[in-house]
LODOLUM-286734 format. One line per field, with one value per residue (C-alpha): residue in three letters; x, y, z; residue number from 1. Coordinates in nm, 4 decimals. Each point is the difference from the previous one (the first is absolute). Example, Ala and Ser with C-alpha at 12.3 -4.5 7.8 and 13.67 -1.06 7.14 Angstrom:
<sites>
nugu <- [ALA,SER]
u <- [1.2300,0.1370]
v <- [-0.4500,0.3440]
w <- [0.7800,-0.0660]
rogu <- [1,2]
</sites>
This chain:
<sites>
nugu <- [MET,ARG,ARG,LEU,LEU,LEU,ILE,PRO,CYS,LEU,LEU,ALA,ALA,MET,LEU,SER,ALA,ALA,PRO,CYS,VAL,ALA,GLN,THR,HIS,ALA,GLN,LEU,GLY,PRO,LEU,CYS,THR,THR,ASP,THR,THR,PRO,ALA,ASP,GLN,MET,ILE,ASP,ALA,CYS,THR,LYS,ILE,ILE,ALA,LEU,LYS,VAL,PHE,SER,GLY,GLU,LYS,LEU,ALA,THR,ILE,HIS,PHE,TRP,ARG,ALA,VAL,GLY,TRP,ASN,LYS,LYS,GLY,ASN,TYR,ALA,GLN,VAL,ILE,ALA,ASP,ALA,THR,GLU,ALA,LEU,ARG,LEU,LYS,SER,SER,THR,ALA,VAL,TYR,ASN,LEU,ARG,GLY,SER,ALA,TYR,TYR,ASP,LYS,GLY,GLU,TYR,ASP,ILE,ALA,ILE,ALA,ASP,PHE,ASN,ASP,ALA,LEU,ARG,LEU,GLY,PRO,SER,GLY,ILE,ILE,PHE,HIS,ASN,ARG,GLY,ASN,ALA,TYR,ARG,SER,LYS,GLY,ASP,TYR,ALA,ARG,ALA,ILE,THR,ASP,TYR,ASP,ALA,ALA,ILE,LYS,ALA,ASP,PRO,SER,SER,ALA,PHE,SER,TYR,GLN,ASN,ARG,GLY,ALA,SER,LYS,GLN,ALA,LEU,GLY,ASP,LEU,ASP,GLY,ALA,LEU,ALA,ASP,ILE,ASN,GLU,ALA,VAL,ARG,ILE,ASP,PRO,SER,LEU,PRO,GLN,PRO,LEU,ILE,ARG,ARG,ALA,VAL,ILE,TRP,ARG,ALA,LYS,GLY,ASP,ILE,ALA,ARG,ALA,ILE,ALA,ASP,THR,THR,GLU,ALA,ILE,ARG,LEU,ALA,LYS,ALA,LYS,ALA,PRO,ALA,ASN,ILE,MET,THR,PRO,PRO,GLY,SER,VAL,LEU,ILE,SER,ALA,TYR,THR,GLN,ARG,GLY,LEU,ALA,TYR,GLU,ALA,LYS,GLY,ASP,ALA,ALA,HIS,ALA,LYS,ASP,ASP,TYR,ALA,ALA,ALA,LEU,GLU,GLY,VAL,ALA,SER,ASP,ALA,GLY,SER,LYS,ALA,ASN,GLN,ALA,THR,ALA,LYS,VAL,ARG,LEU,ALA,LEU,LEU,LYS,GLU,ALA,ASP,ALA,ALA,PRO,ARG,LYS,THR,ALA,ALA,ALA,PRO,ALA,ALA,GLU,SER,ILE,PRO,ALA,PRO,ALA,PRO,PRO,ALA,PRO,ALA,ALA,ALA,VAL,PRO,ALA,ALA,ARG,VAL,GLN,ALA,ALA,ALA,THR,GLY,ARG,ARG,VAL,ALA,LEU,VAL,ILE,GLY,ASN,GLY,ALA,TYR,ALA,HIS,VAL,LYS,ALA,LEU,PRO,ASN,PRO,PRO,ASN,ASP,ALA,ARG,ALA,ILE,ALA,ARG,SER,LEU,ARG,ASP,ILE,GLY,PHE,THR,VAL,SER,GLU,GLY,LEU,ASP,LEU,ASP,ARG,ASP,ALA,MET,GLN,ARG,THR,ILE,HIS,ASP,PHE,LEU,ARG,GLU,ALA,THR,ARG,SER,GLN,ILE,ALA,VAL,VAL,TYR,TYR,ALA,GLY,HIS,GLY,VAL,GLN,VAL,ASP,GLY,ARG,ASN,TYR,LEU,VAL,PRO,VAL,ASP,ILE,GLU,PHE,LYS,ALA,GLY,ALA,ARG,MET,THR,ASP,ALA,MET,VAL,ASP,MET,ASP,THR,ILE,MET,ALA,GLY,LEU,ASP,ASP,GLN,ILE,ARG,THR,ASN,ILE,LEU,ILE,LEU,ASP,ALA,CYS,ARG,ASN,ASN,PRO,MET,ALA,PRO,GLN,VAL,ALA,SER,ALA,GLY,PRO,SER,ARG,GLY,ILE,GLU,ALA,GLY,SER,GLY,LEU,ALA,ALA,PRO,THR,SER,LEU,GLY,SER,GLY,SER,THR,LEU,GLY,ALA,GLY,THR,LEU,ILE,ALA,TYR,ALA,THR,ALA,PRO,GLY,GLN,VAL,ALA,LEU,ASP,GLY,GLU,GLY,ALA,ASN,SER,PRO,PHE,SER,THR,ALA,LEU,SER,ARG,HIS,VAL,GLY,THR,PRO,GLY,LEU,GLU,VAL,GLN,GLN,MET,LEU,THR,ARG,VAL,ARG,ALA,GLU,VAL,VAL,ALA,ALA,THR,LYS,GLY,LYS,GLN,VAL,PRO,TRP,SER,ASN,SER,SER,LEU,LEU,GLY,GLU,VAL,TYR,LEU,GLY,GLU,GLN]
u <- [4.4840,-0.2365,0.0346,0.3739,-0.0462,-0.1852,0.3056,0.2159,-0.2678,-0.0259,0.3774,0.0351,-0.2578,0.1856,0.3292,-0.1413,-0.0402,0.3532,0.2949,0.1778,0.3100,0.2390,-0.2035,-0.3674,-0.2533,-0.2013,0.2892,0.0740,-0.3565,-0.0798,0.3500,-0.0259,-0.3582,-0.0533,0.0570,0.1287,0.2885,0.3408,0.1269,0.3009,-0.2012,-0.2784,0.2428,0.1804,-0.3210,-0.1400,0.3314,-0.0042,-0.3552,0.0923,0.2955,-0.2402,-0.1105,-0.3371,-0.2116,-0.0799,-0.2411,-0.2094,0.1440,0.3581,-0.1067,-0.1298,0.3389,0.1854,-0.2447,0.0723,0.3744,-0.0395,-0.1769,0.3058,0.2326,-0.2267,0.0417,0.3759,-0.0314,0.1563,-0.2238,0.1940,-0.0730,-0.3623,-0.0394,0.1739,-0.2236,-0.3158,0.0765,0.0391,-0.3272,-0.1769,0.1454,-0.1565,-0.3297,-0.1027,-0.1732,-0.0889,0.2173,0.3141,-0.0443,-0.0493,0.3142,0.2165,-0.1432,0.0782,0.3596,0.0396,-0.1494,0.2517,0.2780,-0.1295,-0.1136,-0.3468,-0.1170,0.0678,-0.1717,-0.3093,-0.0069,-0.0030,-0.2740,-0.2031,0.0340,-0.1097,-0.3087,-0.0926,-0.0263,-0.2330,-0.0498,0.1726,0.0334,0.3561,0.0996,-0.1625,0.1954,0.3313,-0.0544,-0.0825,0.3385,0.1732,-0.1915,0.0818,0.3693,-0.0134,-0.1537,-0.3401,-0.1929,-0.3441,0.0130,0.1419,-0.2943,-0.2446,0.1580,0.0037,-0.3690,-0.0676,0.2046,-0.1891,-0.3340,0.0994,0.1296,-0.1017,0.2256,0.3182,0.2173,0.2822,-0.2332,-0.1126,0.3629,0.1210,-0.2974,0.0936,0.3582,-0.1297,-0.2158,0.3037,0.1901,-0.2721,0.0290,-0.3206,0.1524,-0.3348,-0.1470,0.3182,-0.0152,-0.3632,0.0814,0.3046,-0.1887,-0.2557,0.2821,0.1250,-0.3538,-0.0501,0.3227,0.1884,0.2668,0.1336,0.3131,-0.0185,-0.2959,0.1724,0.3138,-0.2043,-0.1908,0.3320,0.0951,-0.3221,0.0610,0.3453,-0.1446,-0.2418,0.2848,-0.1218,0.3361,-0.1019,-0.2784,0.2294,0.2486,-0.2751,-0.1453,0.3336,0.0999,-0.3170,0.0556,0.3486,-0.1381,-0.2669,0.2428,0.2424,-0.2747,-0.1359,0.1384,-0.2373,-0.2535,-0.0378,0.2417,0.0015,0.1663,0.3714,0.2153,0.1335,-0.1811,-0.2261,0.2786,0.2209,-0.2841,-0.0955,0.3542,0.0609,-0.3211,0.0590,0.3544,-0.1355,-0.2447,0.2735,0.2175,-0.2872,-0.0300,0.3697,0.0800,0.3066,0.1029,-0.3254,-0.0111,0.3453,-0.1013,-0.3059,0.1837,0.2618,-0.2761,-0.1582,0.3321,0.0326,-0.2922,0.0376,-0.1810,-0.1400,-0.2730,0.0158,-0.1739,0.2385,0.3011,-0.1302,-0.0515,0.3502,0.1492,-0.1631,0.1058,0.3598,0.0323,-0.1783,0.2174,0.3185,-0.1109,-0.0753,0.3317,0.1818,-0.1729,0.1307,0.3574,0.2129,-0.0600,0.2224,0.1479,-0.1673,0.1833,0.1678,-0.2085,0.0163,-0.2934,-0.2183,-0.2547,-0.3222,-0.2150,-0.3298,-0.3058,-0.2287,-0.1875,-0.3653,-0.2684,-0.0133,-0.1796,-0.3713,-0.1176,-0.1787,0.0478,-0.3140,-0.1762,0.1665,0.2018,0.3301,0.0007,0.3710,0.0189,-0.2465,0.0833,0.2896,0.3756,0.1677,0.3660,0.2187,0.3415,0.1671,0.3359,0.1858,0.3218,0.1992,0.3696,0.0952,0.3721,0.0289,-0.3025,-0.1494,-0.0707,-0.3426,-0.0213,-0.3663,-0.1097,0.1115,-0.1924,-0.3008,0.0104,0.0174,-0.2979,-0.2158,0.0997,-0.0939,-0.3365,-0.0803,0.0956,-0.2244,-0.2999,0.0880,0.2233,0.2846,0.2805,0.3240,0.2278,0.3248,0.2234,0.2857,0.0043,0.2435,-0.1324,0.0489,-0.1671,-0.2898,-0.0561,0.0082,-0.2339,-0.2482,-0.0004,-0.0554,-0.2912,-0.1602,0.0092,-0.1574,-0.2678,-0.1477,-0.1808,-0.1298,-0.3215,0.1600,0.3585,0.1488,0.3343,0.1610,0.3307,0.1890,0.3188,0.1162,-0.2294,0.0355,-0.1604,0.1880,-0.1771,-0.3421,0.0815,0.0397,0.3038,0.0868,0.3587,0.2160,0.2616,0.2950,-0.1133,0.2848,-0.0629,0.2879,0.0496,-0.0805,-0.1747,-0.3671,-0.1334,-0.3162,0.2026,0.1048,-0.3560,-0.3195,-0.2846,-0.3289,-0.1885,0.1449,-0.1743,-0.3258,-0.0079,0.0847,-0.2997,-0.2460,-0.2134,-0.3457,-0.1301,0.2308,-0.0211,0.3368,0.0998,0.3346,0.1305,0.3099,0.1471,0.2668,0.1285,-0.1795,0.3112,0.1811,0.3666,0.1187,0.1654,0.3542,-0.0449,-0.1105,-0.2703,0.1401,-0.2781,-0.0784,-0.0834,-0.2470,-0.0582,0.1189,0.3231,-0.0401,-0.2581,-0.2111,-0.3404,-0.0960,-0.1192,-0.2373,-0.3596,-0.2337,-0.2733,-0.2114,0.0008,-0.1484,0.1358,0.3306,0.3310,0.0483,-0.3067,-0.3007,-0.3503,-0.0068,0.3044,0.0597,0.3286,0.0779,0.2892,0.1253,-0.0174,-0.1670,0.1482,0.3100,0.0538,0.2494,-0.0872,0.1595,0.2131,-0.1151,0.1738,-0.0745,0.0536,-0.2611,-0.1238,-0.3247,-0.1700,0.1010,-0.0896,-0.3545,-0.0294,0.1080,-0.2504,-0.2997,0.0695,-0.1471,-0.2982,-0.2999,-0.2858,0.1924,-0.0099,0.3443,-0.0731,-0.1544,0.3096,0.2225,-0.2133,0.0743,0.3688,-0.0014,-0.1597,0.2478,0.3018,-0.1174,-0.0447,0.3362,0.1929,-0.1987,-0.1150,0.3438,-0.0903,-0.3353,-0.0354,-0.1643,-0.1635,-0.1763,-0.2253,-0.1726,-0.1066,-0.2923,-0.2174,0.0724,0.3183,0.0512,0.3457,-0.1010,-0.2974,-0.3390]
v <- [-2.2518,-0.1408,0.3124,-0.0537,-0.3484,0.1381,0.2018,-0.2897,-0.1033,0.3530,0.0331,-0.3353,0.1115,0.3259,-0.1821,-0.2266,0.3028,0.1346,-0.0498,-0.3366,-0.0294,-0.2841,-0.1274,-0.0549,0.2390,-0.2975,-0.0809,0.3538,0.0965,-0.2823,0.0037,0.3700,0.0046,-0.3255,0.0311,-0.3579,0.0693,-0.0164,0.3481,0.0070,-0.1289,0.2494,0.2939,-0.1131,-0.0421,0.3368,0.1694,-0.1458,0.1184,0.3517,-0.0104,-0.0550,0.3647,-0.0767,0.0805,0.3226,0.1374,-0.2521,-0.2975,0.0939,0.0710,-0.3573,-0.1413,0.2146,-0.1182,-0.3655,0.0583,0.1645,-0.3180,-0.1971,0.2294,-0.0360,-0.3781,0.0532,0.2472,0.2789,0.2789,0.2855,-0.1485,-0.0673,0.3687,0.1097,-0.2097,0.0777,0.3720,-0.0202,-0.1926,0.2676,0.2715,-0.1725,-0.0966,0.0074,-0.3055,-0.1540,-0.3046,0.2016,0.2303,-0.3107,-0.1646,0.3089,0.0629,-0.3589,0.0446,0.3128,-0.1950,-0.2809,0.2608,0.1351,0.3343,-0.0095,0.3588,-0.0206,-0.3386,0.1460,0.2841,-0.2537,-0.2062,0.3194,0.0755,-0.3547,0.0321,0.3292,-0.1925,-0.2528,-0.1853,-0.3349,-0.2437,-0.0772,0.3664,0.0447,-0.3019,0.1298,0.3473,-0.1644,-0.1718,0.3350,0.1600,-0.2991,0.0284,0.3692,-0.0953,0.1543,-0.3073,0.1627,0.1052,-0.3398,-0.1784,0.2296,-0.0899,-0.3719,0.0272,0.1472,-0.2728,-0.2742,0.1601,-0.0024,-0.3581,-0.2001,-0.2843,0.2102,-0.2009,0.2544,0.2837,-0.1979,-0.0847,0.3580,0.1380,-0.2473,0.1266,0.3555,-0.1084,-0.1690,0.3257,0.1694,-0.2676,-0.1881,-0.3488,-0.1809,0.2079,-0.0531,-0.3747,-0.0134,0.1801,-0.2125,-0.3203,0.1104,0.0547,-0.3540,-0.1370,0.1814,-0.1365,-0.2632,-0.0172,0.3488,0.0108,0.3737,-0.0130,-0.2812,0.2130,0.2905,-0.2277,-0.1302,0.3542,0.0196,-0.3387,0.1201,0.3208,-0.2148,-0.2219,-0.3075,-0.0922,-0.3529,0.1333,0.2690,-0.2671,-0.2211,0.2816,0.1141,-0.3593,-0.0497,0.3368,-0.1077,-0.3280,0.1802,0.2620,-0.2681,-0.2103,0.2817,0.3407,0.2917,0.0342,0.3740,0.1829,0.2906,-0.2153,0.0920,-0.2972,-0.1958,0.2134,-0.2731,-0.2425,0.2772,0.1085,-0.3552,-0.1041,0.3205,-0.0353,-0.3685,0.0855,0.2570,-0.2593,-0.2613,0.2576,0.0875,-0.3726,-0.0201,-0.2208,0.1826,-0.2718,0.0109,0.3798,0.0277,-0.2333,0.2117,0.3323,-0.1412,-0.1172,0.3470,0.1531,-0.2330,0.1731,0.3052,0.2947,0.2523,0.1709,0.2046,-0.2626,-0.2778,0.2233,0.0731,-0.3713,-0.0819,0.2791,-0.1547,-0.3532,0.1128,0.1602,-0.2803,-0.2627,0.1876,0.0272,-0.3718,-0.0941,0.2327,-0.1634,-0.3374,0.1211,-0.0875,0.2277,0.3028,0.1981,0.3264,0.2732,0.2751,0.2747,0.3309,0.0495,-0.2640,-0.1486,-0.1943,0.0606,-0.1860,0.0907,-0.2733,-0.1577,0.1007,-0.2708,-0.2142,0.1531,-0.0467,-0.2263,0.2720,0.3748,0.1967,0.1541,0.3184,0.0361,-0.1144,0.0652,-0.0495,0.0734,-0.2750,-0.2982,-0.1494,-0.0122,0.3295,0.0413,0.2946,0.0568,0.3281,0.1074,0.3257,0.0674,0.3152,-0.0811,0.0049,-0.0364,0.1215,0.2263,0.2676,-0.1331,0.0622,0.0531,-0.0800,-0.3289,-0.2241,0.2277,-0.0112,-0.3789,-0.0327,0.2322,-0.1824,-0.3442,0.1068,0.1359,-0.3213,-0.2215,0.2111,-0.1026,-0.3692,-0.0474,-0.2507,0.2219,-0.0920,0.3013,0.0746,0.3058,0.1120,-0.3207,-0.0849,-0.1790,-0.3545,0.0816,0.1727,-0.2993,-0.2396,0.2104,0.0457,-0.3684,-0.1080,0.2423,-0.1227,-0.3560,0.1164,0.2010,-0.3092,-0.0777,0.3521,0.1830,0.3443,0.0912,0.3485,0.1045,0.3313,0.1190,0.3199,0.0926,0.0576,-0.1348,0.0380,-0.0871,-0.1648,-0.0811,0.0189,-0.2280,0.1065,-0.0905,0.0305,0.1019,-0.1907,0.1871,-0.1563,0.1302,0.1268,0.1237,-0.1018,0.0786,-0.3001,-0.1925,-0.1016,0.2340,-0.2022,-0.3048,0.1899,0.0931,-0.1791,-0.0199,0.1104,-0.2183,-0.3057,0.0970,0.0822,-0.3211,-0.2082,0.1448,-0.0253,-0.3073,0.1566,-0.0574,0.2003,0.3725,0.1635,0.3539,0.1304,0.3367,0.1632,0.2919,0.0325,0.2337,0.0016,0.0926,-0.1709,-0.0890,-0.0184,0.3438,0.0152,0.2754,-0.0486,0.2234,0.2589,0.2450,-0.0858,-0.3297,-0.1857,-0.3622,0.0630,-0.1226,0.2423,0.1876,-0.2075,-0.1316,-0.1754,-0.3487,-0.1764,0.0266,-0.2967,0.0981,-0.3154,-0.1772,-0.3502,-0.1510,0.1375,-0.1764,0.1215,0.0832,-0.2233,0.0589,0.0851,0.2269,0.3617,0.1738,0.3355,0.2345,0.2689,0.2525,0.0573,-0.1220,0.1908,0.1591,-0.0473,-0.1570,0.2209,-0.1560,0.2586,0.2453,-0.1910,-0.3644,-0.1285,0.0739,0.1972,-0.3062,-0.2491,0.2512,0.0265,-0.3705,-0.1169,0.2421,-0.1272,-0.3624,-0.1436,0.2342,-0.2143,-0.0161,0.1764,-0.1743,-0.0202,0.2311,0.2565,-0.0375,0.0780,0.3048,0.1348,-0.0770,0.1835,0.3102,0.0059,-0.0409,0.2730,0.2356,-0.0897,0.0484,0.3080,-0.1828,-0.1219,-0.3670,-0.1598,-0.3728,-0.2125,-0.3432,-0.2474,-0.2835,-0.3183,-0.0902,-0.2409,0.1926,0.1970,-0.0729,0.0974,-0.0278,0.1272,-0.1236,0.1052]
w <- [-2.3222,-0.2636,-0.2164,-0.0086,-0.1393,-0.3039,-0.1071,-0.1282,-0.2503,-0.1346,-0.0282,-0.1770,-0.2536,-0.0541,-0.0520,-0.2683,-0.2263,0.0577,-0.2422,0.0188,0.2167,0.0763,0.2928,-0.0863,0.1433,0.1178,0.2332,0.1157,0.0921,0.2434,0.1471,0.0790,0.1273,0.1902,0.3740,0.0246,-0.2423,0.1762,0.0799,-0.2344,-0.2961,0.0704,0.0141,-0.3154,-0.1983,0.1074,-0.0806,-0.3521,-0.0524,0.1120,-0.2420,-0.2925,0.0445,-0.1527,0.3062,0.1809,0.2577,0.1906,-0.1910,0.0866,0.3590,0.0187,-0.1018,0.2545,0.2653,-0.0691,-0.0066,0.3405,0.1150,-0.1107,0.1914,0.3027,-0.0094,0.0235,0.2864,-0.2093,0.1268,-0.1593,-0.3438,0.0981,0.0840,-0.3216,-0.2276,0.1970,-0.0140,-0.3788,-0.0243,0.2056,-0.2226,-0.2973,0.1620,0.3661,0.1429,0.3346,-0.0670,-0.0693,0.3005,0.2129,-0.1377,0.0477,0.3470,0.0950,-0.1193,0.2133,0.2910,-0.0422,-0.0031,0.3319,-0.1500,0.1498,-0.0505,-0.3743,-0.0113,0.1691,-0.2541,-0.2855,0.1654,0.0487,-0.3720,-0.0806,0.2201,-0.1666,-0.3259,0.1596,0.3317,0.0318,0.2879,-0.1086,0.0170,0.3410,0.1207,-0.1350,0.1427,0.3319,-0.0149,-0.0445,0.2870,0.2217,-0.0813,0.0971,0.3340,-0.0891,0.1076,0.0199,-0.3673,-0.0919,0.1643,-0.1793,-0.3348,0.0790,0.0955,-0.3449,-0.1677,0.1872,-0.0867,-0.3678,0.0198,0.3101,-0.1151,0.0209,0.2376,-0.0114,0.1030,0.3045,0.0768,-0.0188,0.1888,0.2700,-0.0048,0.0488,0.2929,0.1511,-0.0340,0.2041,0.2689,-0.0914,-0.0144,0.0160,-0.2836,-0.1997,0.0548,-0.1143,-0.3266,-0.0747,0.0786,-0.2606,-0.2519,0.0668,-0.0402,-0.3317,-0.1495,0.2017,-0.2722,0.0742,0.2180,0.0809,0.2456,0.1871,0.0387,0.1301,0.2391,0.1320,0.1057,0.2020,0.1614,0.1004,0.1440,0.2017,0.1181,-0.1914,-0.1538,-0.1046,-0.2219,-0.1406,-0.1057,-0.1435,-0.2117,-0.1398,-0.0756,-0.2018,-0.1719,-0.1058,-0.1359,-0.2008,-0.1342,-0.1151,-0.1575,-0.2136,-0.0878,0.0746,-0.2825,0.0586,-0.2303,0.2473,0.2688,0.0177,-0.1012,0.2951,0.2561,0.1386,0.0896,0.1404,0.2289,0.1008,0.0883,0.1972,0.1986,0.0734,0.1074,0.2463,0.1330,0.0441,0.1741,0.2348,0.0735,0.0809,-0.3007,-0.1270,-0.2464,-0.1986,0.0273,-0.1571,-0.2842,-0.0747,0.0133,-0.2376,-0.2358,0.0072,-0.1010,-0.2992,-0.1730,-0.2228,0.1590,-0.2476,0.2039,0.3195,0.2130,-0.1041,0.0635,0.3502,0.0683,-0.1216,0.2116,0.3069,-0.0984,-0.0543,0.3415,0.1865,-0.1721,0.0899,0.3635,0.0243,-0.1598,0.2351,0.2966,-0.1229,0.0224,0.2995,0.3002,-0.0094,0.2821,0.0829,-0.1885,0.1954,-0.1524,0.1834,0.2362,-0.1677,0.2357,0.0041,0.3056,-0.0247,0.1984,0.1367,-0.2911,-0.0302,-0.0359,-0.3153,-0.2980,-0.0375,-0.2802,-0.1931,-0.0270,0.0961,-0.2993,-0.1237,0.3207,0.1453,0.3741,0.0342,0.3687,0.0893,-0.2190,-0.1871,0.0337,-0.0867,-0.0887,-0.0931,-0.1519,0.1030,-0.1447,0.0567,-0.1927,0.0698,0.0545,-0.3700,-0.0622,-0.3611,-0.0540,0.2192,0.3487,0.1534,0.3765,0.0559,-0.1706,0.2922,0.2371,-0.2322,-0.0172,0.3779,0.0414,-0.2570,0.1318,0.3526,-0.1162,-0.1897,0.2955,0.2228,-0.2148,-0.0121,-0.3047,-0.0028,-0.1290,-0.1770,0.0349,-0.1801,0.0366,-0.2271,-0.2038,-0.2768,-0.3079,0.1294,0.3296,-0.1777,-0.2281,0.2927,0.2150,-0.2853,-0.0953,0.3602,0.0217,-0.3237,0.1292,0.3264,-0.1826,-0.1677,0.3258,0.0576,-0.0747,-0.0191,-0.0912,0.0361,-0.1502,0.1024,-0.1454,0.0799,-0.1830,-0.3551,-0.2713,-0.3765,-0.3326,-0.2866,-0.3272,0.1585,0.2948,0.3618,0.2073,0.3685,0.0674,0.2532,0.2018,-0.1866,-0.3423,-0.2155,-0.3541,-0.2241,-0.3668,-0.2192,0.2804,0.0019,0.2623,0.0575,0.1090,0.3106,0.1009,0.1068,-0.2522,0.1577,-0.2477,0.1743,0.3218,-0.1763,-0.2021,0.3044,0.1852,-0.2903,0.0746,-0.0653,0.3533,0.2300,0.0743,-0.0758,0.0962,-0.1299,0.1207,-0.1480,0.1942,-0.2671,-0.2657,-0.3339,-0.1992,-0.2861,0.0702,-0.3591,-0.0146,0.1397,0.2522,0.3589,0.1403,0.2353,0.0689,0.3613,0.1692,-0.2199,-0.0863,-0.3528,-0.1491,-0.2866,-0.2037,-0.2380,-0.0932,0.3233,0.0896,-0.2377,0.1141,-0.0590,-0.2453,0.0001,0.3340,-0.0022,-0.3139,-0.0859,0.0393,0.3548,0.2040,0.0460,0.1326,0.3675,-0.0091,0.0986,-0.0755,0.1569,-0.0724,0.2345,-0.2834,-0.3349,-0.3312,-0.1045,0.3410,0.2852,0.3350,0.2659,0.2725,0.2529,0.2292,0.3211,0.0922,-0.2462,-0.3500,-0.0331,-0.1482,0.2708,0.2714,-0.1337,-0.0809,0.3456,0.1534,-0.1990,-0.0984,0.3197,0.0346,0.1048,-0.2491,-0.2772,-0.3372,-0.1605,-0.2940,0.2329,0.2160,-0.2993,-0.0779,0.3486,-0.0489,-0.3333,0.1503,0.2881,-0.2278,-0.2367,0.2956,0.1580,-0.3265,-0.1113,-0.3107,-0.1086,0.0525,-0.0875,0.0813,-0.2677,-0.0130,-0.2280,0.1064,-0.1067,0.3524,0.0238,0.2435,0.3144,0.1955,0.3635,0.1513,0.3426,0.1988,-0.1310]
rogu <- [1,2,3,4,5,6,7,8,9,10,11,12,13,14,15,16,17,18,19,20,21,22,23,24,25,26,27,28,29,30,31,32,33,34,35,36,37,38,39,40,41,42,43,44,45,46,47,48,49,50,51,52,53,54,55,56,57,58,59,60,61,62,63,64,65,66,67,68,69,70,71,72,73,74,75,76,77,78,79,80,81,82,83,84,85,86,87,88,89,90,91,92,93,94,95,96,97,98,99,100,101,102,103,104,105,106,107,108,109,110,111,112,113,114,115,116,117,118,119,120,121,122,123,124,125,126,127,128,129,130,131,132,133,134,135,136,137,138,139,140,141,142,143,144,145,146,147,148,149,150,151,152,153,154,155,156,157,158,159,160,161,162,163,164,165,166,167,168,169,170,171,172,173,174,175,176,177,178,179,180,181,182,183,184,185,186,187,188,189,190,191,192,193,194,195,196,197,198,199,200,201,202,203,204,205,206,207,208,209,210,211,212,213,214,215,216,217,218,219,220,221,222,223,224,225,226,227,228,229,230,231,232,233,234,235,236,237,238,239,240,241,242,243,244,245,246,247,248,249,250,251,252,253,254,255,256,257,258,259,260,261,262,263,264,265,266,267,268,269,270,271,272,273,274,275,276,277,278,279,280,281,282,283,284,285,286,287,288,289,290,291,292,293,294,295,296,297,298,299,300,301,302,303,304,305,306,307,308,309,310,311,312,313,314,315,316,317,318,319,320,321,322,323,324,325,326,327,328,329,330,331,332,333,334,335,336,337,338,339,340,341,342,343,344,345,346,347,348,349,350,351,352,353,354,355,356,357,358,359,360,361,362,363,364,365,366,367,368,369,370,371,372,373,374,375,376,377,378,379,380,381,382,383,384,385,386,387,388,389,390,391,392,393,394,395,396,397,398,399,400,401,402,403,404,405,406,407,408,409,410,411,412,413,414,415,416,417,418,419,420,421,422,423,424,425,426,427,428,429,430,431,432,433,434,435,436,437,438,439,440,441,442,443,444,445,446,447,448,449,450,451,452,453,454,455,456,457,458,459,460,461,462,463,464,465,466,467,468,469,470,471,472,473,474,475,476,477,478,479,480,481,482,483,484,485,486,487,488,489,490,491,492,493,494,495,496,497,498,499,500,501,502,503,504,505,506,507,508,509,510,511,512,513,514,515,516,517,518,519,520,521,522,523,524,525,526,527,528,529,530,531,532,533,534,535,536,537,538,539,540,541,542,543,544,545,546,547,548,549,550,551,552,553,554,555,556,557,558,559,560,561,562,563,564,565,566,567,568,569,570,571,572]
</sites>
């Protein structure tokens, strides 16, 4: 970063020779090019300098760079990218590629960020760039490459606390909790004033079952963040406190202290989230807070939902304190829960004969391998909400959570919705109000230590057109663009690390209901889900092959994963 600090002096010297304007050049130069200048003043000063139209080439690129820095302080990443792109058009540099790559990273566009960091490294090696590229690889779930980049960053700068912290986070993702703890302890030793390593260490304490230490670390992180704003201009505004409050809330909830958990979730939601990580934390805090408030309400009578049931299996042993390195042997350790819903008896859109049968088959298969299953059949919206919320509360004490849904499913404005049996599309009504947002389930499960597997045996069609599909029994309400597929598991607003989401069919295609009693997908899934010694992604590969064969290539199941190691649902 030292080269960047030389630029303001050069720009101030250039401005002193420019024509006089209302505001003195001596004021504009330092305001534009000093990283401690407040964001609005920095942007205003740089804009006025650009308006002089006396600079071009590298000099003008420098001004656009610093205005991008100002936008970055405000969390306005679109403007960061616009100014950085103009700066690169005028003159390429490591600093500008790094800044633009970091903006793409904060937007959750990790592949583009990596491309910018690669371009920066081609101009010259830098520990900072290796660190930032490592962040992008980690967010993509490519932990081996992330660790390699953090190694390079630490070699270039052994005092880089953040590189130790993030290398530790990558080791945690691979199941090496002791190695992760060692790295994060080193980050704390290097700079005890940083709140971020304490937040990350709290996640590890929670994974180890040491809730008291998790609460202590996040409490100290909150104190540090309030005492001094992050000095690093690349830190998204508000992100540290949002993360700290969310993580402490999860720790309090694990302790059974609902009152303090609610306070922390509410505090997390008071912040303004500008980056993908903060949005994910707030999504989790919002759902957890709603669940805790709902639990505070007076007990309600069980709704008379058609065929809704909850049939638990005997609870497996309590979870082990630490997850074995790079492996989750689900059949041997930890409490495992599943939510299974099958909706077919639709009153106002095309009814589907098989989803209840599919749900029964999958629920039976999961119980056979030791899951505690909450099962709901032909649920209206209220019953679906209640069943899902009860499950999310139950899942907080589990090591592995599986969600299976069969029935109509749709995408609206990039979000996925599950369709209750009482859905009725009316002109002028908000269609999404009558459905169940899949993001609610995902956010409620995203606590960074649990393994989550979500399986949608549902249509991938968009319901916005007026017609209803009529070409044979399919799980489509009508032709359209399909459900939204997650593109960056691990840090988006819905799916966190340790999550696999599987769809019964590929993007833009229709999941068939089947000619027999079950859909092709549920038939294959129920056959393979409990296979001993079969890792879950290998299991889904077998399911995919069987479905493709059974449908003669008309249906190709699809999945995306940020699982933290190998996961076995059946016995190894």
